[in-house]
N, C-alpha and C positions, 0 to 999 in steps of 0.2 A: 845239130839243129836240123829238123826235118823240113821238107818243102812246104808243108801246110802252114807252119808257123811263120816262115819267111814271107809267104804271100799275104797273110793277115797283117803283118807288121807294115808291109808296103802300102796296103790299102788304107790303113789307119793314118799313115803319114800324108798320103795324097788327098783324102777327103777333108773338106773344110769343116771347121768347128761351127755348129749352128749358133746363130745370134739369138740371145734370149729376148723374148717378147715382154712387153709391159705386164702382160698377165702373169708371166713367170716371175717377174721381179716383185709383183704385189703379193704380200703374204695373204694367205687364205684367212678370211675373217669368218669366224663361226657366229652365226646369229645368236644373240643373247636376248632373253625375254625382258620386256620393259618392267621396271620395278615400280609398282603402285604404292603410294604412301599409305601407311597404316593409320587409320583414323584413331584419334585419342579415345580412351575409354569414356563412356558416358557416365558421368557421376550422377548419383541420385539427388534430386533437388529436394532439400528438406523444406517443409512448410514453415512459414514465419510464425512469430509468436501469436499473432491474432488468430491464425488458422488453427494452431494447436489449442488455443484457449477455447475456440468455438467447438472443436471436436471434444474437448474435455467436458464442456457444459452439456453437449448433446448426449454423451455417454452417461451423464449423471441422471438423465431423465427429467420429468416435469417438475420435480421438487426443487431443482436447481434454480428455476426462474424466480419464485418468491424469495429464496435465500439471497440471490444476488440483488434483488430490489431492496430488501431490508438492509443488506450490507451497504449499499449506496446511500440509503437514507441515514443510517447511523454514522457513516463517514461525514456527511454534511453536518449533522448535529454535533459531532465531536469537534470539528473544525470551528463551528460557530461558538461553542462553549469555550474553547481554548482561547480564541481571539477576544471574547468578551471578558473573561477573567483576567487575561493579560492586560487588557486596556485599563480596567478599573484598578488593578494593582499598581500599575505605573502612575496613573493619575493621583491615586490616593497617597502614595508615598511622598510625592512632591507637595501635595496640598496639606497634609497633616504637619509637615515641617514648617510651612509658612503660617498655618493657622495657630499652632501653639507658640510660635515665636511672637506673633502679635498678641495672643491672649496672655502669655506670661509677662509681657512687657507692659500690660495694662491697657492695651488698645482694643478694648472689647468691641467697640463699634466696627473697627476695621476687620476684626476677626469674624464678626457676625456677617459682614458684607462679603468677605471672602468665602464663607460657608454657603451663603445663598447663591453666589455666582458660580460656584463649582458644581459640576455634574458628577455625582457618584453617591453610593449608599452611605459611606462614612460622612461625607459632607452634609447630606440631608439629615442624618442622625444628629450630628453636632449642631446644626442649625435649629433643629427642634428642641434640643436641650438649652440653647442660648435663649430662645424665646420664653422659656419657663424659668429663667434665672431668678426673677423676683418672687417666685411662688414656692421656693423651698427645694431642698435637695431631693426629697421624695417625689415631688411633682416632676422635677427635672429627670429623675431616673425613670419614672413611668413614661414620660414623653419620649425619651430616647429608646426605651424598650419597645414602645409601640411602633416607633418609626423603624427600628431594626427588624421587628417581626414583619412589617409591611414590605421590607426589602428582601426578606429571605426567599419568597417564592421566585423572584427574578433571578436570584443567585442559583437556586436549585432547578431552574427551568430546564426541561428535557433530560434531566439526570435519570429520572425513573424510566423514561423511554429507552435511554441507552442501556440501562441495566436490564430491562425486560428483553430487549432484542438480543443482548449478549447471552441471556439465560436460555432463550428458546432456540438459539441456533443449533446446539447439539441435539435438541429434541427433533428439530426438523431434519437433521442429518439421520437420526434414528428412523424417522418416518420414511426417508428415502431408502434406508436399509431394508425396511419391511417390504416396501413395494418392489425392490429389486429381488428379494428372495421369493416373493410371490410369483414374479415372472419366471424365475429359475424353476420353480416347482411346476409351473404350467408347461414349460418346455419339457421337463422330465416326463410329465404325464403324456405328452404327445409323442416325443421322440425317444424317450428313455435316456439312459446315461451314457450311451455309446458315442455321442458326438460332443466333445469338449467345447468346440466352437459355438455350438448352439447354447450351451450353458454359460458361456463367458459374458454374454450381454447382461443378464440379470445380476450375476456376481459383480461385474464391473460397476453397475449402477449402485449396488449396495455399498461397495467400498468407497466410491467417489463421493457420494452424498455424506457418508460419515466423515471422511477426510475434510470435505469442504465445511461442514458444520463446525468442526474443531478449529480449522484454520481461521474462520471468521470469529468464533466465540472467544478464543484466547486473547487476541489483541483488543477486542471490544471491552472485555472485562478489565483488562489492564488499564486502558484509557479511562474507563469509568472510575476506577480506584484513584488514578492520578488526579482527575478533575474533582472528585469528591474531597480529596485531601486539600486541594487548593481552595475550594469553597469553605471548608471547615477552618482553614487557616485565616481566611478573610473574615469570617464571622468572629473568630477569636480576636482579631485586630480591632474589629468594631467594638467589642466588649472592652478591650484594653483602653481604647481612646475615650470611651464613655466614662470609664472609671477614672481616667486621668482628668477629664473635665470636671467631674464631681469632686475630686480631691482638691482641685484648685479653688473651689468656692469656699470662702471663709465663713465662719459662723455668723459674722455680722450681716452678710447679705444672703444667707442661706434660707432665711424665712423660717427656721426651726425654732 
């Protein structure tokens, strides 16, 4: 062992060990960036039904306004006709049962009073027939036929209007198609065919009006057929009850 190594060993044993400072005991903290929260993605807000409907009508052009007005009018007429026919059908079914029960049991005065007090086309027709009982079957038949004819316009009220509106709806849609194509050709004349967006307005108007006309016309015609069948069925019932009343008159009081 050489002299230098011995000296360094002695110095190391004599020199005190340095006391660690709080800074030495504290671990080094590396600065970390603050994490900012990521905002949620903004979802596109879809317009509600009313807004989409207004946009649809606006794209259809000016023809859409009279089409919608006529559609609203025919809707009111269909509801009114349905409620009216439903009311007279319900009332007449109950009345005819009571009327013929009294008439067949020989209570002619009570049956006549029931017919006069009841509101309905069938009741008024039977009341007109009872008033002509002593004048013969032919007179009774003519009296009931005359009363039935006077009731027919009320039963068929607004039916021709509903049918007319249902028929012209597709024609109005075709009119919108023509106006939309005219706008398209006007754009082609000015800007040519290079810009599809410029052509889309007229084409959209043409297609929307055609679609709207068919959407309105199909249910209108279906409801017209339904209501017409109900009216025809009621008229057949009027004829059936008139025939039943005539058949119940015996030859002795028929006046023939």
